[in-house]
mmCIF file of the N, C-alpha and C atoms, coordinates in Angstrom:
data_MODEL
# 
_entry.id   MODEL 
# 
loop_
_atom_site.group_PDB 
_atom_site.id 
_atom_site.type_symbol 
_atom_site.label_atom_id 
_atom_site.label_alt_id 
_atom_site.label_comp_id 
_atom_site.label_asym_id 
_atom_site.label_entity_id 
_atom_site.label_seq_id 
_atom_site.pdbx_PDB_ins_code 
_atom_site.Cartn_x 
_atom_site.Cartn_y 
_atom_site.Cartn_z 
_atom_site.occupancy 
_atom_site.B_iso_or_equiv 
_atom_site.pdbx_formal_charge 
_atom_site.auth_seq_id 
_atom_site.auth_comp_id 
_atom_site.auth_asym_id 
_atom_site.auth_atom_id 
_atom_site.pdbx_PDB_model_num 
ATOM 1   N N  . MET A 1 1  ? 88.930  103.788 101.465 1.00 0.00 ? 1  MET A N  1 
ATOM 2   C CA . MET A 1 1  ? 90.025  103.294 100.666 1.00 0.00 ? 1  MET A CA 1 
ATOM 3   C C  . MET A 1 1  ? 90.301  104.325 99.579  1.00 0.00 ? 1  MET A C  1 
ATOM 4   N N  . ALA A 1 2  ? 91.540  104.587 99.338  1.00 0.00 ? 2  ALA A N  1 
ATOM 5   C CA . ALA A 1 2  ? 91.925  105.593 98.354  1.00 0.00 ? 2  ALA A CA 1 
ATOM 6   C C  . ALA A 1 2  ? 92.493  104.927 97.109  1.00 0.00 ? 2  ALA A C  1 
ATOM 7   N N  . PHE A 1 3  ? 92.390  105.642 96.008  1.00 0.00 ? 3  PHE A N  1 
ATOM 8   C CA . PHE A 1 3  ? 92.986  105.172 94.759  1.00 0.00 ? 3  PHE A CA 1 
ATOM 9   C C  . PHE A 1 3  ? 94.013  106.204 94.353  1.00 0.00 ? 3  PHE A C  1 
ATOM 10  N N  . LEU A 1 4  ? 95.232  105.780 94.093  1.00 0.00 ? 4  LEU A N  1 
ATOM 11  C CA . LEU A 1 4  ? 96.279  106.717 93.720  1.00 0.00 ? 4  LEU A CA 1 
ATOM 12  C C  . LEU A 1 4  ? 97.003  106.219 92.497  1.00 0.00 ? 4  LEU A C  1 
ATOM 13  N N  . SER A 1 5  ? 97.726  107.108 91.832  1.00 0.00 ? 5  SER A N  1 
ATOM 14  C CA . SER A 1 5  ? 98.479  106.688 90.658  1.00 0.00 ? 5  SER A CA 1 
ATOM 15  C C  . SER A 1 5  ? 99.884  107.258 90.725  1.00 0.00 ? 5  SER A C  1 
ATOM 16  N N  . TYR A 1 6  ? 100.802 106.555 90.085  1.00 0.00 ? 6  TYR A N  1 
ATOM 17  C CA . TYR A 1 6  ? 102.172 107.048 90.007  1.00 0.00 ? 6  TYR A CA 1 
ATOM 18  C C  . TYR A 1 6  ? 102.803 106.586 88.730  1.00 0.00 ? 6  TYR A C  1 
ATOM 19  N N  . GLY A 1 7  ? 103.790 107.324 88.278  1.00 0.00 ? 7  GLY A N  1 
ATOM 20  C CA . GLY A 1 7  ? 104.659 106.974 87.168  1.00 0.00 ? 7  GLY A CA 1 
ATOM 21  C C  . GLY A 1 7  ? 104.029 106.344 85.956  1.00 0.00 ? 7  GLY A C  1 
ATOM 22  N N  . ALA A 1 8  ? 103.539 107.101 85.054  1.00 0.00 ? 8  ALA A N  1 
ATOM 23  C CA . ALA A 1 8  ? 103.029 106.534 83.809  1.00 0.00 ? 8  ALA A CA 1 
ATOM 24  C C  . ALA A 1 8  ? 104.199 105.960 83.029  1.00 0.00 ? 8  ALA A C  1 
ATOM 25  N N  . ALA A 1 9  ? 104.110 104.712 82.662  1.00 0.00 ? 9  ALA A N  1 
ATOM 26  C CA . ALA A 1 9  ? 105.189 104.050 81.924  1.00 0.00 ? 9  ALA A CA 1 
ATOM 27  C C  . ALA A 1 9  ? 105.163 104.479 80.464  1.00 0.00 ? 9  ALA A C  1 
ATOM 28  N N  . ALA A 1 10 ? 106.304 104.456 79.844  1.00 0.00 ? 10 ALA A N  1 
ATOM 29  C CA . ALA A 1 10 ? 106.383 104.787 78.418  1.00 0.00 ? 10 ALA A CA 1 
ATOM 30  C C  . ALA A 1 10 ? 105.693 103.703 77.615  1.00 0.00 ? 10 ALA A C  1 
ATOM 31  N N  . TYR A 1 11 ? 105.069 104.088 76.544  1.00 0.00 ? 11 TYR A N  1 
ATOM 32  C CA . TYR A 1 11 ? 104.415 103.112 75.682  1.00 0.00 ? 11 TYR A CA 1 
ATOM 33  C C  . TYR A 1 11 ? 105.478 102.310 74.946  1.00 0.00 ? 11 TYR A C  1 
ATOM 34  N N  . VAL A 1 12 ? 105.382 101.011 75.022  1.00 0.00 ? 12 VAL A N  1 
ATOM 35  C CA . VAL A 1 12 ? 106.341 100.134 74.377  1.00 0.00 ? 12 VAL A CA 1 
ATOM 36  C C  . VAL A 1 12 ? 105.833 99.744  72.998  1.00 0.00 ? 12 VAL A C  1 
ATOM 37  N N  . ASP A 1 13 ? 104.550 99.536  72.885  1.00 0.00 ? 13 ASP A N  1 
ATOM 38  C CA . ASP A 1 13 ? 103.940 99.126  71.627  1.00 0.00 ? 13 ASP A CA 1 
ATOM 39  C C  . ASP A 1 13 ? 103.383 100.342 70.894  1.00 0.00 ? 13 ASP A C  1 
ATOM 40  N N  . ALA A 1 14 ? 103.242 100.227 69.590  1.00 0.00 ? 14 ALA A N  1 
ATOM 41  C CA . ALA A 1 14 ? 102.655 101.308 68.807  1.00 0.00 ? 14 ALA A CA 1 
ATOM 42  C C  . ALA A 1 14 ? 101.156 101.405 69.044  1.00 0.00 ? 14 ALA A C  1 
ATOM 43  N N  . LEU A 1 15 ? 100.529 100.276 69.383  1.00 0.00 ? 15 LEU A N  1 
ATOM 44  C CA . LEU A 1 15 ? 99.090  100.260 69.633  1.00 0.00 ? 15 LEU A CA 1 
ATOM 45  C C  . LEU A 1 15 ? 98.828  100.284 71.130  1.00 0.00 ? 15 LEU A C  1 
ATOM 46  N N  . PRO A 1 16 ? 97.843  101.073 71.572  1.00 0.00 ? 16 PRO A N  1 
ATOM 47  C CA . PRO A 1 16 ? 97.554  101.118 73.002  1.00 0.00 ? 16 PRO A CA 1 
ATOM 48  C C  . PRO A 1 16 ? 96.980  99.781  73.474  1.00 0.00 ? 16 PRO A C  1 
ATOM 49  N N  . ASN A 1 17 ? 97.217  99.482  74.734  1.00 0.00 ? 17 ASN A N  1 
ATOM 50  C CA . ASN A 1 17 ? 96.727  98.253  75.344  1.00 0.00 ? 17 ASN A CA 1 
ATOM 51  C C  . ASN A 1 17 ? 95.396  98.556  76.013  1.00 0.00 ? 17 ASN A C  1 
ATOM 52  N N  . HIS A 1 18 ? 94.336  97.908  75.577  1.00 0.00 ? 18 HIS A N  1 
ATOM 53  C CA . HIS A 1 18 ? 93.009  98.147  76.150  1.00 0.00 ? 18 HIS A CA 1 
ATOM 54  C C  . HIS A 1 18 ? 92.606  97.048  77.122  1.00 0.00 ? 18 HIS A C  1 
ATOM 55  N N  . ALA A 1 19 ? 93.555  96.228  77.528  1.00 0.00 ? 19 ALA A N  1 
ATOM 56  C CA . ALA A 1 19 ? 93.259  95.159  78.476  1.00 0.00 ? 19 ALA A CA 1 
ATOM 57  C C  . ALA A 1 19 ? 92.872  95.771  79.823  1.00 0.00 ? 19 ALA A C  1 
ATOM 58  N N  . PRO A 1 20 ? 91.949  95.142  80.519  1.00 0.00 ? 20 PRO A N  1 
ATOM 59  C CA . PRO A 1 20 ? 91.553  95.668  81.830  1.00 0.00 ? 20 PRO A CA 1 
ATOM 60  C C  . PRO A 1 20 ? 92.691  95.537  82.841  1.00 0.00 ? 20 PRO A C  1 
ATOM 61  N N  . ALA A 1 21 ? 92.678  96.404  83.808  1.00 0.00 ? 21 ALA A N  1 
ATOM 62  C CA . ALA A 1 21 ? 93.693  96.367  84.867  1.00 0.00 ? 21 ALA A CA 1 
ATOM 63  C C  . ALA A 1 21 ? 93.332  95.304  85.887  1.00 0.00 ? 21 ALA A C  1 
ATOM 64  N N  . HIS A 1 22 ? 94.348  94.757  86.534  1.00 0.00 ? 22 HIS A N  1 
ATOM 65  C CA . HIS A 1 22 ? 94.138  93.885  87.686  1.00 0.00 ? 22 HIS A CA 1 
ATOM 66  C C  . HIS A 1 22 ? 94.298  94.777  88.913  1.00 0.00 ? 22 HIS A C  1 
ATOM 67  N N  . VAL A 1 23 ? 93.295  94.819  89.768  1.00 0.00 ? 23 VAL A N  1 
ATOM 68  C CA . VAL A 1 23 ? 93.311  95.720  90.916  1.00 0.00 ? 23 VAL A CA 1 
ATOM 69  C C  . VAL A 1 23 ? 93.640  94.943  92.187  1.00 0.00 ? 23 VAL A C  1 
ATOM 70  N N  . TYR A 1 24 ? 94.608  95.457  92.930  1.00 0.00 ? 24 TYR A N  1 
ATOM 71  C CA . TYR A 1 24 ? 95.018  94.873  94.209  1.00 0.00 ? 24 TYR A CA 1 
ATOM 72  C C  . TYR A 1 24 ? 94.675  95.857  95.328  1.00 0.00 ? 24 TYR A C  1 
ATOM 73  N N  . VAL A 1 25 ? 94.262  95.340  96.469  1.00 0.00 ? 25 VAL A N  1 
ATOM 74  C CA . VAL A 1 25 ? 94.085  96.155  97.674  1.00 0.00 ? 25 VAL A CA 1 
ATOM 75  C C  . VAL A 1 25 ? 95.365  95.987  98.480  1.00 0.00 ? 25 VAL A C  1 
ATOM 76  N N  . VAL A 1 26 ? 96.060  97.104  98.730  1.00 0.00 ? 26 VAL A N  1 
ATOM 77  C CA . VAL A 1 26 ? 97.399  97.064  99.319  1.00 0.00 ? 26 VAL A CA 1 
ATOM 78  C C  . VAL A 1 26 ? 97.426  97.884  100.606 1.00 0.00 ? 26 VAL A C  1 
ATOM 79  N N  . ALA A 1 27 ? 98.038  97.329  101.637 1.00 0.00 ? 27 ALA A N  1 
ATOM 80  C CA . ALA A 1 27 ? 98.154  98.015  102.926 1.00 0.00 ? 27 ALA A CA 1 
ATOM 81  C C  . ALA A 1 27 ? 99.228  99.097  102.875 1.00 0.00 ? 27 ALA A C  1 
ATOM 82  N N  . VAL A 1 28 ? 98.948  100.207 103.540 1.00 0.00 ? 28 VAL A N  1 
ATOM 83  C CA . VAL A 1 28 ? 99.914  101.296 103.695 1.00 0.00 ? 28 VAL A CA 1 
ATOM 84  C C  . VAL A 1 28 ? 100.687 101.020 104.984 1.00 0.00 ? 28 VAL A C  1 
ATOM 85  N N  . GLU A 1 29 ? 101.990 100.795 104.864 1.00 0.00 ? 29 GLU A N  1 
ATOM 86  C CA . GLU A 1 29 ? 102.822 100.446 106.012 1.00 0.00 ? 29 GLU A CA 1 
ATOM 87  C C  . GLU A 1 29 ? 103.516 101.647 106.643 1.00 0.00 ? 29 GLU A C  1 
ATOM 88  N N  . GLY A 1 30 ? 103.558 102.757 105.931 1.00 0.00 ? 30 GLY A N  1 
ATOM 89  C CA . GLY A 1 30 ? 104.220 103.935 106.474 1.00 0.00 ? 30 GLY A CA 1 
ATOM 90  C C  . GLY A 1 30 ? 103.971 105.153 105.606 1.00 0.00 ? 30 GLY A C  1 
ATOM 91  N N  . LYS A 1 31 ? 104.265 106.305 106.161 1.00 0.00 ? 31 LYS A N  1 
ATOM 92  C CA . LYS A 1 31 ? 104.120 107.587 105.461 1.00 0.00 ? 31 LYS A CA 1 
ATOM 93  C C  . LYS A 1 31 ? 105.325 108.444 105.799 1.00 0.00 ? 31 LYS A C  1 
ATOM 94  N N  . SER A 1 32 ? 105.766 109.256 104.831 1.00 0.00 ? 32 SER A N  1 
ATOM 95  C CA . SER A 1 32 ? 106.858 110.184 105.114 1.00 0.00 ? 32 SER A CA 1 
ATOM 96  C C  . SER A 1 32 ? 106.740 111.395 104.203 1.00 0.00 ? 32 SER A C  1 
ATOM 97  N N  . ILE A 1 33 ? 107.264 112.499 104.719 1.00 0.00 ? 33 ILE A N  1 
ATOM 98  C CA . ILE A 1 33 ? 107.313 113.750 103.956 1.00 0.00 ? 33 ILE A CA 1 
ATOM 99  C C  . ILE A 1 33 ? 108.767 114.172 103.889 1.00 0.00 ? 33 ILE A C  1 
ATOM 100 N N  . SER A 1 34 ? 109.238 114.466 102.673 1.00 0.00 ? 34 SER A N  1 
ATOM 101 C CA . SER A 1 34 ? 110.603 114.954 102.477 1.00 0.00 ? 34 SER A CA 1 
ATOM 102 C C  . SER A 1 34 ? 110.524 116.396 102.012 1.00 0.00 ? 34 SER A C  1 
ATOM 103 N N  . ARG A 1 35 ? 111.253 117.255 102.683 1.00 0.00 ? 35 ARG A N  1 
ATOM 104 C CA . ARG A 1 35 ? 111.252 118.669 102.312 1.00 0.00 ? 35 ARG A CA 1 
ATOM 105 C C  . ARG A 1 35 ? 112.644 119.064 101.832 1.00 0.00 ? 35 ARG A C  1 
ATOM 106 N N  . GLY A 1 36 ? 112.692 119.873 100.826 1.00 0.00 ? 36 GLY A N  1 
ATOM 107 C CA . GLY A 1 36 ? 113.933 120.368 100.245 1.00 0.00 ? 36 GLY A CA 1 
ATOM 108 C C  . GLY A 1 36 ? 113.536 121.462 99.285  1.00 0.00 ? 36 GLY A C  1 
ATOM 109 N N  . ARG A 1 37 ? 114.033 121.397 98.061  1.00 0.00 ? 37 ARG A N  1 
ATOM 110 C CA . ARG A 1 37 ? 113.587 122.346 97.032  1.00 0.00 ? 37 ARG A CA 1 
ATOM 111 C C  . ARG A 1 37 ? 112.094 122.210 96.802  1.00 0.00 ? 37 ARG A C  1 
ATOM 112 N N  . SER A 1 38 ? 111.616 120.974 96.899  1.00 0.00 ? 38 SER A N  1 
ATOM 113 C CA . SER A 1 38 ? 110.181 120.707 96.793  1.00 0.00 ? 38 SER A CA 1 
ATOM 114 C C  . SER A 1 38 ? 109.813 119.739 97.906  1.00 0.00 ? 38 SER A C  1 
ATOM 115 N N  . THR A 1 39 ? 108.531 119.584 98.126  1.00 0.00 ? 39 THR A N  1 
ATOM 116 C CA . THR A 1 39 ? 108.056 118.666 99.150  1.00 0.00 ? 39 THR A CA 1 
ATOM 117 C C  . THR A 1 39 ? 107.533 117.403 98.480  1.00 0.00 ? 39 THR A C  1 
ATOM 118 N N  . SER A 1 40 ? 107.950 116.260 98.999  1.00 0.00 ? 40 SER A N  1 
ATOM 119 C CA . SER A 1 40 ? 107.533 114.967 98.459  1.00 0.00 ? 40 SER A CA 1 
ATOM 120 C C  . SER A 1 40 ? 106.739 114.224 99.522  1.00 0.00 ? 40 SER A C  1 
ATOM 121 N N  . TYR A 1 41 ? 105.585 113.701 99.137  1.00 0.00 ? 41 TYR A N  1 
ATOM 122 C CA . TYR A 1 41 ? 104.719 112.937 100.027 1.00 0.00 ? 41 TYR A CA 1 
ATOM 123 C C  . TYR A 1 41 ? 104.782 111.479 99.591  1.00 0.00 ? 41 TYR A C  1 
ATOM 124 N N  . ASP A 1 42 ? 105.273 110.608 100.461 1.00 0.00 ? 42 ASP A N  1 
ATOM 125 C CA . ASP A 1 42 ? 105.509 109.212 100.103 1.00 0.00 ? 42 ASP A CA 1 
ATOM 126 C C  . ASP A 1 42 ? 104.714 108.262 100.990 1.00 0.00 ? 42 ASP A C  1 
ATOM 127 N N  . LEU A 1 43 ? 104.235 107.178 100.362 1.00 0.00 ? 43 LEU A N  1 
ATOM 128 C CA . LEU A 1 43 ? 103.573 106.099 101.085 1.00 0.00 ? 43 LEU A CA 1 
ATOM 129 C C  . LEU A 1 43 ? 104.422 104.841 100.924 1.00 0.00 ? 43 LEU A C  1 
ATOM 130 N N  . ALA A 1 44 ? 104.632 104.107 102.013 1.00 0.00 ? 44 ALA A N  1 
ATOM 131 C CA . ALA A 1 44 ? 105.305 102.814 101.960 1.00 0.00 ? 44 ALA A CA 1 
ATOM 132 C C  . ALA A 1 44 ? 104.210 101.761 101.843 1.00 0.00 ? 44 ALA A C  1 
ATOM 133 N N  . LEU A 1 45 ? 104.224 101.024 100.719 1.00 0.00 ? 45 LEU A N  1 
ATOM 134 C CA . LEU A 1 45 ? 103.195 100.029 100.452 1.00 0.00 ? 45 LEU A CA 1 
ATOM 135 C C  . LEU A 1 45 ? 103.721 98.623  100.715 1.00 0.00 ? 45 LEU A C  1 
ATOM 136 N N  . ALA A 1 46 ? 102.844 97.758  101.213 1.00 0.00 ? 46 ALA A N  1 
ATOM 137 C CA . ALA A 1 46 ? 103.156 96.343  101.408 1.00 0.00 ? 46 ALA A CA 1 
ATOM 138 C C  . ALA A 1 46 ? 103.309 95.679  100.043 1.00 0.00 ? 46 ALA A C  1 
ATOM 139 N N  . PRO A 1 47 ? 103.926 94.509  99.988  1.00 0.00 ? 47 PRO A N  1 
ATOM 140 C CA . PRO A 1 47 ? 104.012 93.783  98.709  1.00 0.00 ? 47 PRO A CA 1 
ATOM 141 C C  . PRO A 1 47 ? 102.612 93.496  98.155  1.00 0.00 ? 47 PRO A C  1 
ATOM 142 N N  . TRP A 1 48 ? 102.500 93.460  96.820  1.00 0.00 ? 48 TRP A N  1 
ATOM 143 C CA . TRP A 1 48 ? 101.228 93.142  96.173  1.00 0.00 ? 48 TRP A CA 1 
ATOM 144 C C  . TRP A 1 48 ? 101.514 92.409  94.867  1.00 0.00 ? 48 TRP A C  1 
ATOM 145 N N  . GLY A 1 49 ? 100.644 91.466  94.540  1.00 0.00 ? 49 GLY A N  1 
ATOM 146 C CA . GLY A 1 49 ? 100.855 90.683  93.330  1.00 0.00 ? 49 GLY A CA 1 
ATOM 147 C C  . GLY A 1 49 ? 102.243 90.074  93.353  1.00 0.00 ? 49 GLY A C  1 
ATOM 148 N N  . ASP A 1 50 ? 103.006 90.287  92.298  1.00 0.00 ? 50 ASP A N  1 
ATOM 149 C CA . ASP A 1 50 ? 104.391 89.806  92.266  1.00 0.00 ? 50 ASP A CA 1 
ATOM 150 C C  . ASP A 1 50 ? 105.386 90.932  92.535  1.00 0.00 ? 50 ASP A C  1 
ATOM 151 N N  . GLN A 1 51 ? 104.893 92.048  93.060  1.00 0.00 ? 51 GLN A N  1 
ATOM 152 C CA . GLN A 1 51 ? 105.732 93.212  93.326  1.00 0.00 ? 51 GLN A CA 1 
ATOM 153 C C  . GLN A 1 51 ? 106.205 93.233  94.773  1.00 0.00 ? 51 GLN A C  1 
ATOM 154 N N  . PRO A 1 52 ? 107.438 93.678  95.007  1.00 0.00 ? 52 PRO A N  1 
ATOM 155 C CA . PRO A 1 52 ? 107.933 93.805  96.382  1.00 0.00 ? 52 PRO A CA 1 
ATOM 156 C C  . PRO A 1 52 ? 107.349 95.058  97.043  1.00 0.00 ? 52 PRO A C  1 
ATOM 157 N N  . ALA A 1 53 ? 107.534 95.159  98.339  1.00 0.00 ? 53 ALA A N  1 
ATOM 158 C CA . ALA A 1 53 ? 107.153 96.382  99.045  1.00 0.00 ? 53 ALA A CA 1 
ATOM 159 C C  . ALA A 1 53 ? 107.885 97.549  98.402  1.00 0.00 ? 53 ALA A C  1 
ATOM 160 N N  . ARG A 1 54 ? 107.244 98.700  98.352  1.00 0.00 ? 54 ARG A N  1 
ATOM 161 C CA . ARG A 1 54 ? 107.884 99.859  97.726  1.00 0.00 ? 54 ARG A CA 1 
ATOM 162 C C  . ARG A 1 54 ? 107.298 101.150 98.273  1.00 0.00 ? 54 ARG A C  1 
ATOM 163 N N  . GLU A 1 55 ? 108.040 102.241 98.054  1.00 0.00 ? 55 GLU A N  1 
ATOM 164 C CA . GLU A 1 55 ? 107.549 103.577 98.366  1.00 0.00 ? 55 GLU A CA 1 
ATOM 165 C C  . GLU A 1 55 ? 107.093 104.235 97.086  1.00 0.00 ? 55 GLU A C  1 
ATOM 166 N N  . VAL A 1 56 ? 105.974 104.943 97.170  1.00 0.00 ? 56 VAL A N  1 
ATOM 167 C CA . VAL A 1 56 ? 105.471 105.682 96.017  1.00 0.00 ? 56 VAL A CA 1 
ATOM 168 C C  . VAL A 1 56 ? 105.185 107.115 96.450  1.00 0.00 ? 56 VAL A C  1 
ATOM 169 N N  . SER A 1 57 ? 105.439 108.054 95.546  1.00 0.00 ? 57 SER A N  1 
ATOM 170 C CA . SER A 1 57 ? 105.123 109.458 95.799  1.00 0.00 ? 57 SER A CA 1 
ATOM 171 C C  . SER A 1 57 ? 103.690 109.718 95.383  1.00 0.00 ? 57 SER A C  1 
ATOM 172 N N  . VAL A 1 58 ? 102.988 110.479 96.202  1.00 0.00 ? 58 VAL A N  1 
ATOM 173 C CA . VAL A 1 58 ? 101.587 110.783 95.947  1.00 0.00 ? 58 VAL A CA 1 
ATOM 174 C C  . VAL A 1 58 ? 101.346 112.275 96.142  1.00 0.00 ? 58 VAL A C  1 
ATOM 175 N N  . SER A 1 59 ? 100.173 112.735 95.770  1.00 0.00 ? 59 SER A N  1 
ATOM 176 C CA . SER A 1 59 ? 99.824  114.145 95.974  1.00 0.00 ? 59 SER A CA 1 
ATOM 177 C C  . SER A 1 59 ? 99.618  114.414 97.462  1.00 0.00 ? 59 SER A C  1 
ATOM 178 N N  . SER A 1 60 ? 99.737  115.679 97.835  1.00 0.00 ? 60 SER A N  1 
ATOM 179 C CA . SER A 1 60 ? 99.510  116.036 99.238  1.00 0.00 ? 60 SER A CA 1 
ATOM 180 C C  . SER A 1 60 ? 98.068  115.746 99.645  1.00 0.00 ? 60 SER A C  1 
ATOM 181 N N  . ASP A 1 61 ? 97.116  115.904 98.727  1.00 0.00 ? 61 ASP A N  1 
ATOM 182 C CA . ASP A 1 61 ? 95.713  115.618 99.034  1.00 0.00 ? 61 ASP A CA 1 
ATOM 183 C C  . ASP A 1 61 ? 95.524  114.142 99.377  1.00 0.00 ? 61 ASP A C  1 
ATOM 184 N N  . LEU A 1 62 ? 96.064  113.261 98.543  1.00 0.00 ? 62 LEU A N  1 
ATOM 185 C CA . LEU A 1 62 ? 95.921  111.833 98.800  1.00 0.00 ? 62 LEU A CA 1 
ATOM 186 C C  . LEU A 1 62 ? 96.651  111.439 100.077 1.00 0.00 ? 62 LEU A C  1 
ATOM 187 N N  . TYR A 1 63 ? 97.838  112.003 100.279 1.00 0.00 ? 63 TYR A N  1 
ATOM 188 C CA . TYR A 1 63 ? 98.618  111.723 101.480 1.00 0.00 ? 63 TYR A CA 1 
ATOM 189 C C  . TYR A 1 63 ? 97.785  111.999 102.734 1.00 0.00 ? 63 TYR A C  1 
ATOM 190 N N  . GLY A 1 64 ? 97.047  113.095 102.718 1.00 0.00 ? 64 GLY A N  1 
ATOM 191 C CA . GLY A 1 64 ? 96.221  113.463 103.861 1.00 0.00 ? 64 GLY A CA 1 
ATOM 192 C C  . GLY A 1 64 ? 95.012  112.558 104.059 1.00 0.00 ? 64 GLY A C  1 
ATOM 193 N N  . GLN A 1 65 ? 94.607  111.843 103.018 1.00 0.00 ? 65 GLN A N  1 
ATOM 194 C CA . GLN A 1 65 ? 93.424  110.979 103.096 1.00 0.00 ? 65 GLN A CA 1 
ATOM 195 C C  . GLN A 1 65 ? 93.739  109.554 103.552 1.00 0.00 ? 65 GLN A C  1 
ATOM 196 N N  . VAL A 1 66 ? 95.014  109.174 103.524 1.00 0.00 ? 66 VAL A N  1 
ATOM 197 C CA . VAL A 1 66 ? 95.405  107.790 103.784 1.00 0.00 ? 66 VAL A CA 1 
ATOM 198 C C  . VAL A 1 66 ? 96.064  107.689 105.153 1.00 0.00 ? 66 VAL A C  1 
ATOM 199 N N  . ASP A 1 67 ? 95.688  106.653 105.911 1.00 0.00 ? 67 ASP A N  1 
ATOM 200 C CA . ASP A 1 67 ? 96.280  106.406 107.225 1.00 0.00 ? 67 ASP A CA 1 
ATOM 201 C C  . ASP A 1 67 ? 97.179  105.174 107.170 1.00 0.00 ? 67 ASP A C  1 
ATOM 202 N N  . ILE A 1 68 ? 98.205  105.157 108.027 1.00 0.00 ? 68 ILE A N  1 
ATOM 203 C CA . ILE A 1 68 ? 99.022  103.958 108.165 1.00 0.00 ? 68 ILE A CA 1 
ATOM 204 C C  . ILE A 1 68 ? 98.101  102.840 108.650 1.00 0.00 ? 68 ILE A C  1 
ATOM 205 N N  . GLY A 1 69 ? 98.216  101.688 108.017 1.00 0.00 ? 69 GLY A N  1 
ATOM 206 C CA . GLY A 1 69 ? 97.337  100.568 108.332 1.00 0.00 ? 69 GLY A CA 1 
ATOM 207 C C  . GLY A 1 69 ? 96.098  100.539 107.459 1.00 0.00 ? 69 GLY A C  1 
ATOM 208 N N  . GLY A 1 70 ? 95.861  101.626 106.729 1.00 0.00 ? 70 GLY A N  1 
ATOM 209 C CA . GLY A 1 70 ? 94.750  101.675 105.791 1.00 0.00 ? 70 GLY A CA 1 
ATOM 210 C C  . GLY A 1 70 ? 95.125  101.001 104.486 1.00 0.00 ? 70 GLY A C  1 
ATOM 211 N N  . ASP A 1 71 ? 94.201  100.990 103.562 1.00 0.00 ? 71 ASP A N  1 
ATOM 212 C CA . ASP A 1 71 ? 94.412  100.351 102.263 1.00 0.00 ? 71 ASP A CA 1 
ATOM 213 C C  . ASP A 1 71 ? 94.321  101.356 101.126 1.00 0.00 ? 71 ASP A C  1 
ATOM 214 N N  . VAL A 1 72 ? 95.039  101.069 100.058 1.00 0.00 ? 72 VAL A N  1 
ATOM 215 C CA . VAL A 1 72 ? 94.890  101.784 98.792  1.00 0.00 ? 72 VAL A CA 1 
ATOM 216 C C  . VAL A 1 72 ? 94.686  100.743 97.702  1.00 0.00 ? 72 VAL A C  1 
ATOM 217 N N  . CYS A 1 73 ? 94.115  101.144 96.592  1.00 0.00 ? 73 CYS A N  1 
ATOM 218 C CA . CYS A 1 73 ? 93.953  100.251 95.450  1.00 0.00 ? 73 CYS A CA 1 
ATOM 219 C C  . CYS A 1 73 ? 95.089  100.487 94.471  1.00 0.00 ? 73 CYS A C  1 
ATOM 220 N N  . VAL A 1 74 ? 95.671  99.405  93.988  1.00 0.00 ? 74 VAL A N  1 
ATOM 221 C CA . VAL A 1 74 ? 96.733  99.458  92.989  1.00 0.00 ? 74 VAL A CA 1 
ATOM 222 C C  . VAL A 1 74 ? 96.205  98.777  91.741  1.00 0.00 ? 74 VAL A C  1 
ATOM 223 N N  . ALA A 1 75 ? 96.234  99.488  90.616  1.00 0.00 ? 75 ALA A N  1 
ATOM 224 C CA . ALA A 1 75 ? 95.785  98.926  89.340  1.00 0.00 ? 75 ALA A CA 1 
ATOM 225 C C  . ALA A 1 75 ? 97.010  98.612  88.492  1.00 0.00 ? 75 ALA A C  1 
ATOM 226 N N  . ALA A 1 76 ? 97.154  97.355  88.094  1.00 0.00 ? 76 ALA A N  1 
ATOM 227 C CA . ALA A 1 76 ? 98.299  96.923  87.276  1.00 0.00 ? 76 ALA A CA 1 
ATOM 228 C C  . ALA A 1 76 ? 97.801  96.605  85.876  1.00 0.00 ? 76 ALA A C  1 
ATOM 229 N N  . TYR A 1 77 ? 98.429  97.227  84.892  1.00 0.00 ? 77 TYR A N  1 
ATOM 230 C CA . TYR A 1 77 ? 98.083  97.018  83.493  1.00 0.00 ? 77 TYR A CA 1 
ATOM 231 C C  . TYR A 1 77 ? 99.142  96.131  82.852  1.00 0.00 ? 77 TYR A C  1 
ATOM 232 N N  . VAL A 1 78 ? 98.732  95.101  82.158  1.00 0.00 ? 78 VAL A N  1 
ATOM 233 C CA . VAL A 1 78 ? 99.653  94.171  81.509  1.00 0.00 ? 78 VAL A CA 1 
ATOM 234 C C  . VAL A 1 78 ? 100.442 94.904  80.428  1.00 0.00 ? 78 VAL A C  1 
ATOM 235 N N  . ASP A 1 79 ? 101.771 94.815  80.476  1.00 0.00 ? 79 ASP A N  1 
ATOM 236 C CA . ASP A 1 79 ? 102.672 95.368  79.463  1.00 0.00 ? 79 ASP A CA 1 
ATOM 237 C C  . ASP A 1 79 ? 102.526 96.856  79.227  1.00 0.00 ? 79 ASP A C  1 
ATOM 238 N N  . LEU A 1 80 ? 102.020 97.602  80.178  1.00 0.00 ? 80 LEU A N  1 
ATOM 239 C CA . LEU A 1 80 ? 101.842 99.025  79.901  1.00 0.00 ? 80 LEU A CA 1 
ATOM 240 C C  . LEU A 1 80 ? 102.259 99.886  81.082  1.00 0.00 ? 80 LEU A C  1 
ATOM 241 N N  . ALA A 1 81 ? 101.512 99.873  82.157  1.00 0.00 ? 81 ALA A N  1 
ATOM 242 C CA . ALA A 1 81 ? 101.785 100.781 83.246  1.00 0.00 ? 81 ALA A CA 1 
ATOM 243 C C  . ALA A 1 81 ? 101.196 100.235 84.537  1.00 0.00 ? 81 ALA A C  1 
ATOM 244 N N  . VAL A 1 82 ? 101.579 100.840 85.629  1.00 0.00 ? 82 VAL A N  1 
ATOM 245 C CA . VAL A 1 82 ? 101.020 100.504 86.931  1.00 0.00 ? 82 VAL A CA 1 
ATOM 246 C C  . VAL A 1 82 ? 100.513 101.793 87.543  1.00 0.00 ? 82 VAL A C  1 
ATOM 247 N N  . GLU A 1 83 ? 99.301  101.758 88.041  1.00 0.00 ? 83 GLU A N  1 
ATOM 248 C CA . GLU A 1 83 ? 98.746  102.885 88.794  1.00 0.00 ? 83 GLU A CA 1 
ATOM 249 C C  . GLU A 1 83 ? 98.519  102.430 90.205  1.00 0.00 ? 83 GLU A C  1 
ATOM 250 N N  . VAL A 1 84 ? 98.883  103.310 91.187  1.00 0.00 ? 84 VAL A N  1 
ATOM 251 C CA . VAL A 1 84 ? 98.672  102.984 92.582  1.00 0.00 ? 84 VAL A CA 1 
ATOM 252 C C  . VAL A 1 84 ? 97.656  103.919 93.145  1.00 0.00 ? 84 VAL A C  1 
# 
């Protein structure tokens, strides 16, 4: 199982949130590579928690470690950010 992260959210509060993350195990439903000026490695994730299915961009290293039908861990932080 791989752990990946994407899109650090902007801080909304002046004080950092030290609340623990809620971790979800999420199925990888698809993979794609987009080539152009740069190369983008994307994973299609199944719905998790109250979130709909979505695509997330990941590093090429992580992309190579994850298989379709495999799982990744998604860490959700209350009022702060989401890491996949």
